[in-house]
C-alpha positions in Angstrom: -30.7 -23.0 99.6 -28.3 -20.4 98.8 -28.3 -17.2 100.6 -29.3 -14.1 98.5 -28.7 -10.5 99.1 -32.0 -8.8 99.9 -31.2 -6.3 97.1 -29.6 -8.9 94.9 -32.4 -9.3 92.4 -33.0 -5.7 92.2 -29.4 -5.2 91.7 -29.4 -7.8 89.0 -32.4 -6.2 87.3 -30.9 -2.7 87.5 -27.7 -4.0 86.0 -29.7 -5.5 83.1 -31.5 -2.2 82.6 -28.3 -0.4 82.7 -26.7 -2.7 80.2 -29.8 -2.3 77.9 -29.6 1.4 78.1 -26.0 1.3 77.3 -26.6 -0.9 74.2 -29.4 1.5 73.1 -27.0 4.5 73.6 -24.3 2.7 71.8 -26.7 1.8 69.0 -27.9 5.3 68.8 -24.4 6.6 68.8 -23.3 4.2 66.2 -26.4 4.9 64.1 -25.7 8.6 64.5 -22.1 8.2 63.5 -23.1 6.1 60.6 -25.7 8.6 59.6 -23.1 11.4 59.8 -20.6 9.2 57.8 -23.2 8.4 55.3 -24.2 12.1 55.0 -20.5 12.9 54.5 -20.1 10.1 52.0 -23.3 11.1 50.2 -22.2 14.7 50.3 -18.8 13.8 48.9 -20.2 11.4 46.3 -22.8 14.0 45.4 -20.0 16.6 45.0 -18.1 14.1 42.9 -21.1 13.2 40.9 -21.9 16.9 40.3 -18.3 17.4 39.3 -18.6 14.5 36.8 -21.9 15.8 35.6 -20.6 19.3 35.3 -17.6 18.2 33.3 -18.4 18.5 29.6 -17.1 15.5 27.7 -17.0 14.8 24.0 -16.5 11.3 22.6 -14.9 10.9 19.2 -13.4 8.1 17.2 -10.7 7.2 14.7 -9.7 4.0 12.9 -6.3 3.5 14.5 -3.9 4.6 17.2 -1.6 7.6 16.6 1.7 6.7 15.1 3.6 9.2 17.2 3.4 12.1 19.6 6.3 13.8 17.9 5.1 16.5 15.5 8.1 16.3 13.2 7.7 12.5 12.7 4.0 12.7 11.9 2.7 11.7 8.5 -0.8 10.6 9.3 -4.3 12.2 9.6 -6.1 12.5 12.0 -3.5 13.0 14.7 -3.1 14.4 18.2 -1.8 17.7 16.9 -5.2 18.8 15.8 -6.2 18.9 19.5 -2.9 19.8 21.2 -0.8 22.3 19.1 -1.2 25.6 17.3 0.7 27.7 14.8 1.4 31.3 14.4 -1.8 31.5 12.4 -4.8 29.3 11.5 -6.9 28.8 8.5 -10.6 29.6 8.8 -12.5 26.4 7.8 -15.4 28.3 6.4 -13.8 31.1 4.5 -10.3 29.8 3.9 -8.8 33.1 5.2 -5.7 33.1 7.3 -6.4 34.4 10.8 -4.3 35.3 13.9 -3.5 32.5 16.3 -0.4 32.5 18.6 0.6 35.6 16.6 -1.9 38.4 17.1 -0.6 40.3 14.0 2.0 40.4 11.3 3.4 42.8 8.8 4.8 42.1 5.3 7.5 44.4 3.9 7.0 46.1 0.5 9.5 43.8 -1.1 7.5 40.7 0.2 10.7 39.2 1.6 10.4 40.2 5.2 7.5 39.1 7.5 7.4 40.1 11.1 5.0 38.4 13.6 4.0 39.7 17.0 3.0 37.1 19.5 0.1 37.5 21.9 1.0 38.8 25.3 1.2 36.2 28.2 1.3 33.0 26.1 2.2 29.9 28.1 2.8 26.2 27.5 0.7 23.6 29.2 3.4 23.3 32.0 3.0 27.0 32.8 6.3 28.1 31.1 6.2 31.2 28.9 5.8 30.7 25.2 8.0 33.3 23.5 9.8 34.1 20.2 12.5 31.7 21.3 10.0 28.8 20.7 9.2 30.1 17.2 12.8 30.3 16.2 13.5 26.9 17.7 10.6 25.3 15.9 11.4 26.7 12.5 15.2 26.8 12.5 16.1 23.8 14.7 13.3 21.4 13.9 11.6 22.1 10.6 14.6 23.5 8.7 17.0 20.9 10.3 18.3 18.6 7.5 18.6 15.8 9.9 14.9 15.8 10.8 12.4 14.5 8.2 9.6 16.9 9.0 7.1 17.0 6.2 6.4 20.7 7.0 9.8 21.6 5.6 8.7 20.9 2.1 6.1 23.7 2.3 8.9 26.3 2.9 11.6 25.3 0.5 12.1 28.4 -1.6 13.4 28.7 -5.1 15.4 26.3 -7.3 17.9 25.7 -4.5 15.2 24.9 -1.9 16.5 27.5 0.5 14.7 28.2 3.8 13.8 31.6 5.3 16.1 33.0 7.9 14.3 33.4 11.2 15.4 35.5 14.1 14.1 36.9 17.4 13.6 40.6 17.6 12.4 40.5 21.2 10.3 38.1 23.4 7.1 38.8 21.4 8.4 39.5 17.9 10.0 37.2 15.3 11.2 38.1 11.8 11.4 35.9 8.7 13.7 36.9 5.9 13.0 35.2 2.6 15.5 34.8 -0.2 12.8 35.7 -2.7 9.1 36.5 -2.6 7.1 33.4 -1.7 3.4 33.5 -2.1 2.5 30.4 0.1 4.4 31.6 3.1 1.6 32.8 5.3 -0.5 29.7 4.8 2.5 27.6 5.7 2.3 29.1 9.2 -1.4 28.2 9.6 -2.9 25.4 11.6 -4.1 22.7 11.3 -1.9 21.7 8.3 0.9 24.3 8.6 3.8 24.5 11.0 2.9 24.0 14.7 5.0 25.5 17.4 7.0 23.2 19.7 8.5 23.8 23.2 12.2 24.8 23.2 12.6 24.4 26.9 11.6 20.7 26.7 12.9 19.5 23.3 16.1 21.6 22.7 18.5 19.1 24.4 17.3 16.3 22.1 18.4 18.4 19.1 22.0 18.4 20.2 22.4 14.7 21.2 22.6 11.6 19.1 21.3 8.2 19.9 23.0 4.8 19.4 21.7 4.7 15.9 23.5 7.8 14.9 20.4 9.9 14.5 19.4 12.9 16.6 17.8 11.9 19.9 14.9 14.1 18.9 13.7 11.6 16.3 13.0 9.0 19.1 11.6 11.6 21.5 7.9 11.7 22.3 6.9 8.4 20.8 3.6 6.8 21.7 5.5 5.1 24.6 6.0 8.5 26.3 3.6 9.1 29.2 1.0 11.4 27.8 1.2 13.9 30.6 4.9 14.6 29.7 3.9 16.0 26.3 4.0 19.8 26.7 1.5 21.5 24.4 0.2 25.0 23.4 -3.2 24.0 22.0 -6.7 23.8 23.5 -6.1 20.3 24.9 -3.3 18.4 26.7 -2.8 14.7 26.6 -4.1 13.0 29.8 -4.0 9.3 29.3 -3.5 6.7 26.5 -4.4 3.0 26.4 -3.1 1.5 23.2 -5.8 0.0 21.0 -8.6 1.6 23.1 -8.5 5.3 23.7 -6.6 8.6 24.1 -8.0 11.1 26.6 -7.4 14.8 26.3 -8.2 17.5 28.9 -8.5 21.2 28.5 -5.3 23.1 28.8 -5.6 25.5 31.7 -3.0 27.8 30.1 -4.7 28.0 26.7 -4.8 31.6 25.4 -8.2 31.9 23.7 -11.2 33.5 25.4 -14.7 34.1 24.2 -16.4 37.5 23.7 -17.3 37.6 27.4 -13.8 36.9 28.5 -14.5 33.3 29.4 -11.5 31.0 28.8 -11.7 28.4 26.1 -12.2 25.6 25.3 -15.7 25.0 26.7 -15.5 21.2 26.5 -13.4 19.9 29.4 -12.5 16.4 28.2 -12.2 14.6 24.9 -12.2 10.8 24.6 -10.7 9.7 21.3 -11.6 6.1 20.8 -9.8 3.8 18.4 -12.4 1.7 16.5 -10.9 -0.1 13.6 -14.1 -0.6 11.7 -16.5 2.1 10.4 -19.5 -0.2 10.8 -18.6 -0.5 14.5 -18.3 3.2 14.7 -21.7 3.6 13.2 -23.3 1.2 15.8 -21.7 3.2 18.6 -22.8 6.5 17.2 -26.4 5.3 16.8 -26.4 3.9 20.4 -25.2 7.2 21.7 -21.7 6.2 22.7 -20.1 8.6 20.1 -20.9 12.3 19.8 -19.6 12.8 16.3 -18.9 10.7 13.3 -17.2 11.8 10.0 -15.1 14.6 11.5 -11.8 13.3 10.1 -13.0 11.4 7.1 -16.5 12.0 5.6 -19.3 9.6 6.4 -19.8 6.7 4.1 -22.7 7.6 1.8 -24.9 4.7 2.9 -24.4 5.9 6.5 -25.5 9.4 5.4 -28.8 8.0 4.0 -29.4 5.9 7.1 -28.6 8.6 9.6 -30.6 11.2 7.8 -33.7 9.2 8.4 -32.9 8.9 12.1 -32.0 12.5 12.8 -35.1 13.4 14.9 -35.3 10.2 16.9 -31.6 10.0 17.4 -31.3 13.6 18.4 -28.5 14.4 16.1 -27.9 16.3 12.8 -26.3 15.1 9.6 -24.3 17.8 7.8 -23.5 18.0 4.1 -20.7 20.4 3.4 -20.4 19.8 -0.4 -17.4 18.3 -2.1 -14.6 17.4 0.3 -11.3 19.2 -0.2 -9.0 16.1 -0.2 -8.3 13.6 -3.0 -8.6 9.8 -3.2 -6.2 8.1 -5.5 -4.4 4.9 -6.6 -0.7 4.9 -7.3 2.0 2.6 -8.5 5.5 2.4 -6.9 7.8 3.9 -9.5 10.9 4.0 -7.3 14.0 3.0 -9.3 16.3 2.9 -6.2 18.0 0.0 -4.5 18.8 -0.5 -0.9 22.4 -0.1 0.4 22.7 -3.9 -0.1 21.8 -3.6 -3.8 18.2 -5.0 -3.5 15.8 -3.2 -5.9 13.0 -1.3 -4.0 10.5 -2.6 -6.7 10.7 -5.9 -8.5 12.3 -4.9 -11.8 9.7 -6.7 -13.9 6.9 -4.8 -12.2 8.9 -1.5 -12.2 9.0 -1.7 -16.0 5.2 -1.9 -16.1 4.6 0.8 -13.5 6.9 3.3 -15.2 5.3 2.7 -18.6 2.8 5.6 -19.3 0.7 3.4 -21.5 0.3 0.9 -18.7 -0.8 3.6 -16.2 -3.2 5.1 -18.8 -4.7 1.7 -19.5 -5.4 1.2 -15.8 -7.0 4.6 -15.6 -9.3 3.8 -18.6 -10.2 0.4 -17.1 -11.5 1.8 -13.8 -15.3 2.4 -13.9 -15.7 5.5 -11.8 -19.4 5.9 -12.6 -20.1 2.5 -11.2 -17.9 3.3 -8.3 -19.9 6.5 -7.6 -23.2 4.7 -8.0 -22.6 1.6 -6.1 -20.1 2.7 -3.4 -20.8 6.4 -3.0 -24.6 6.2 -3.7 -24.3 9.0 -6.2 -22.9 11.4 -3.6 -19.3 11.2 -4.7 -17.4 13.5 -7.0 -15.4 12.1 -9.9 -11.9 13.7 -9.7 -9.9 14.9 -12.7 -7.7 17.3 -10.7 -5.4 17.0 -7.7 -6.3 20.5 -6.6 -9.4 20.9 -4.3 -12.5 22.2 -5.9 -12.7 25.0 -3.3 -9.3 26.4 -4.5 -9.2 29.3 -7.0 -6.6 27.3 -8.8 -8.8 24.3 -9.6 -9.6 23.7 -13.3 -12.6 21.8 -14.6 -12.5 18.5 -16.3 -12.8 20.2 -19.7 -9.3 21.8 -19.2 -7.4 18.5 -18.6 -7.2 15.0 -20.0 -9.8 12.7 -18.6 -10.1 8.9 -18.4 -13.7 7.9 -18.8 -14.4 4.2 -18.6 -13.2 2.5 -21.8 -11.8 -1.0 -21.3 -11.3 -1.5 -25.1 -9.1 1.6 -25.2 -7.2 0.2 -22.2 -6.5 -3.1 -24.1 -5.4 -1.3 -27.2 -2.9 0.8 -25.2 -1.5 -2.3 -23.6 -1.1 -4.1 -26.9 0.5 -1.1 -28.5 3.0 -1.1 -25.6 4.0 -4.7 -26.3 1.7 -6.5 -23.8 -0.1 -9.7 -25.0 -3.2 -11.7 -24.2 -3.4 -15.5 -24.1 -6.5 -17.5 -25.1 -8.0 -17.0 -21.6 -7.7 -13.2 -21.8 -4.9 -13.0 -19.3 -2.3 -10.3 -19.8 1.4 -10.9 -20.2 4.3 -8.5 -20.9 6.6 -8.9 -23.9 8.9 -11.1 -21.8 6.1 -13.5 -21.0 5.5 -12.4 -17.4 2.0 -12.6 -16.1 0.8 -9.1 -15.2 0.0 -9.4 -11.5 0.5 -7.0 -8.6 -0.5 -6.3 -5.0 -2.9 -3.5 -4.1 -3.0 -2.2 -0.6 -5.3 0.1 1.4 -6.1 0.7 5.0 -8.3 -1.9 6.7 -11.5 -0.8 8.4 -12.2 2.0 5.9 -15.1 0.2 4.1 -15.3 2.7 1.3 -11.6 2.1 0.3 -12.1 -1.7 0.8 -15.0 -1.6 -1.6 -13.1 0.6 -4.1 -10.2 -1.9 -4.0 -12.5 -4.8 -4.6 -14.1 -3.0 -7.6 -10.6 -2.1 -9.0 -9.7 -5.8 -8.7 -12.8 -6.7 -10.8 -12.3 -3.8 -13.3 -8.7 -4.7 -14.0 -9.5 -8.4 -14.3 -11.6 -7.4 -17.3 -8.4 -6.2 -19.1 -6.5 -9.3 -18.1 -4.6 -8.0 -15.0 -4.6 -10.0 -11.8 -4.8 -7.8 -8.7 -4.1 -9.2 -5.2 -6.0 -6.8 -3.1 -5.2 -6.7 0.6 -6.5 -4.1 3.2 -3.9 -3.8 6.1 -3.6 -1.8 9.3 -3.3 1.9 8.6 0.0 2.4 10.6 1.4 -0.7 8.8 0.5 0.8 5.5 2.0 4.1 6.5 5.3 2.4 7.4 5.4 0.7 4.0 4.8 3.9 2.1 7.1 6.2 4.1 9.9 3.9 5.3 10.3 0.4 3.9 8.8 1.3 0.4 7.7 -2.3 0.2 4.5 -2.1 -1.9 3.3 -2.4 -5.5 0.2 -0.2 -5.6 -2.0 1.5 -3.0 -5.2 3.4 -2.5 -5.3 6.2 0.0 -6.5 9.7 0.5 -4.6 13.0 0.9 -5.8 16.2 2.5 -6.3 19.3 0.3 -7.2 23.0 0.7 -7.0 26.4 -0.9 -3.2 26.6 -1.5 -1.7 24.0 -3.9 1.7 24.5 -2.3 0.4 23.1 0.9 0.8 19.7 -0.7 4.4 20.3 -1.7 5.6 17.4 0.5 3.4 15.1 -1.7 4.1 16.5 -5.1 7.7 17.7 -5.1 10.3 15.0 -5.8 12.2 15.5 -2.5 9.0 15.6 -0.4 8.5 13.2 2.5 5.1 12.1 1.2 6.1 11.7 -2.5 5.3 8.0 -2.0 5.1 7.0 -5.7 8.8 7.8 -6.0 10.1 8.4 -2.5 13.6 9.9 -2.3 16.0 9.1 0.5 14.8 10.7 3.7 16.7 11.9 6.8 17.1 9.2 9.5 16.5 6.4 7.0 18.8 3.8 5.4 20.6 5.3 2.4 19.4 4.3 -1.1 21.3 3.8 -4.3 20.3 5.0 -7.7 17.2 7.1 -6.8 16.3 9.7 -9.4 13.3 11.8 -10.2 11.2 11.1 -13.3 10.8 13.6 -16.1 7.3 14.5 -14.8 8.7 14.8 -11.3 11.1 17.4 -12.6 8.4 19.3 -14.4 6.2 19.4 -11.4 9.1 20.6 -9.3 9.6 23.4 -11.8 5.9 24.4 -11.7 5.7 24.4 -7.9 8.8 26.5 -7.6 7.4 29.0 -10.2 4.0 29.0 -8.7 5.3 29.8 -5.2 7.5 32.6 -6.5 4.7 34.3 -8.5 2.6 36.9 -6.7 0.3 37.7 -9.6 -2.8 35.7 -9.0 -3.7 35.4 -12.7 -0.2 34.1 -13.5 -0.3 31.7 -10.5 -3.6 30.2 -11.9 -1.9 29.6 -15.3 1.0 27.8 -13.6 -1.2 25.5 -11.5 -3.4 24.8 -14.5 -0.3 23.5 -16.2 0.5 21.4 -13.1 -3.0 19.8 -13.3 -2.5 19.0 -17.0 0.8 17.3 -16.2 -0.8 15.1 -13.6 -3.5 14.0 -15.9 -1.2 13.6 -18.9 1.5 11.6 -17.1 -0.5 10.0 -14.3 1.9 9.9 -11.4 -1.3 9.0 -9.5 -4.7 7.9 -10.8 -7.5 10.0 -9.3 -10.7 8.2 -8.4 -14.0 9.4 -6.9 -13.9 11.7 -3.9 -16.3 12.0 -1.0 -18.8 14.6 -0.3 -18.1 16.2 3.1 -20.6 14.4 5.3 -20.6 14.5 9.1 -23.1 13.6 11.9 -23.1 15.2 15.4 -25.3 15.3 18.5 -27.8 18.1 18.7 -26.4 19.3 22.0 -23.0 20.0 20.4 -23.3 23.7 19.6 -21.0 25.9 17.6 -20.2 23.6 14.7 -19.1 25.4 11.5 -18.9 22.7 8.9 -17.9 22.7 5.2 -16.0 20.6 2.8 -12.9 23.0 2.9 -11.1 22.0 6.1 -9.5 18.6 6.4 -11.0 18.4 9.9 -14.7 18.9 10.5 -14.1 20.1 14.1 -11.5 22.7 13.0 -13.0 25.3 15.5 -12.9 22.8 18.4 -12.1 25.4 21.2 -15.4 27.2 20.4 -17.6 24.1 20.6 -20.1 23.8 23.5 -22.2 20.9 24.9 -25.6 22.1 26.1 -28.1 20.4 28.4 -26.1 17.2 29.1 
């Protein structure tokens, strides 16, 4: 048998006990460390969770991605500039009054030709750099007034028959002076956000003004496209761009250098983060709003009337409110492409056969008589629409009622008579042909996803079929439509909306013949391929004359007479055919506090910095 140590077993047992104690100690130690780690992790997660909970977030939507991050290149609405940039002044969305913004005050000389603005003290860009009078001069002189840059904003400040711009100069870091060649009534509103001139950062963009790209255009024109990292966009508004995922969302965060404060001195905006989702279908937007995924619907384009009725019934259960701000200030219209120009290669912009129809006043009047606006209002707008007879917003003091202009009540027989008198003919099947035997047929476009416009296009197709015209109606992506209207000019007819407001001259870029949004006869634009043979129509020239006269006139009674004549010209000559406009309808969560909603502003969230989210 093997010899054992008399203490061997004891020794063995003690070693086992010692090892057991060690394991228990290690387990306790590990458990303690884990507990500490977990406590730290929970503490950190709790802090993060609290931070996430504490962060106020607003989720909005729009039908399509932004076309650009470059202010001067923008021709679409809504856009990032509503959130991210401000002007010298802003227009109050409830009263229409012009209020201080980046400028705290201004003075107008007795001759109405010198306006001096004083900037607020301590203004900064989102990168912390000072915002001074240099930025104001740069924005107006080097961007907006630059003939090589096709900024729509320039059309609102062309003065007199020569289309001269004000002279702008820095007096000191906080004061800037504008000298006008003659009195110009719309000047102050042209400086007002959201639709006026928005100030851009000289320290970032100035080099691009002095360099040209390989295409021969200023480098500025290709700067700040949607391929630019969002955090590189330097802004002065309430929100800066944080991230962008094409086709999904654009996220804004509050600008820590934004100047506004509330009455208690607290910095604005209150809402920390805005998620702007791109949802290319209004039915899908409705589903997401009803499910609670969206906080607002109808802020940029009024709610569809059937949505209004549905959501009104769900207000209490859904914990939201539906707002009715009366008639919306914009206009909804149909237009034909009347551009007589040819490309540099000699190709006509518009098929000459169709151009002959589109430039025939009797043809346009026949189409206007053939559209059943009452049916449109009843079936599509549920009776909540407003039949339009004027291109000026109903909120404007220059608006005239239907009794003061020519109107086109539904009258298909009158439409047929006008066409036949103009040399068009019908065959045995009721199809319309022109005098040369060409079947009258054209393409009609609108932006896909906007169900109201899609329904309007479908009805117009039916209405015009009743007078023998074949319409090929095609809704397309909004950005694609914008490119056709503003660049390629490759279209026959379109349906689209245009924002409005108090001052008629704010739409100068649409109505004046050299305007960047004068789509129905778009002139050559800076940075685009040259055109041959473009010329304004007779009514273009008359509208130019009236807009120049209206801008120069300071007597309000005389201004009203001038713009009344403008409205008569539009209805007599039909450069566009007005349809039925929306009522201003918007829905928003009950916990969104501070909304000031009416039909006047183009954007329902015009006072965004002042909005608060409660109890979320």
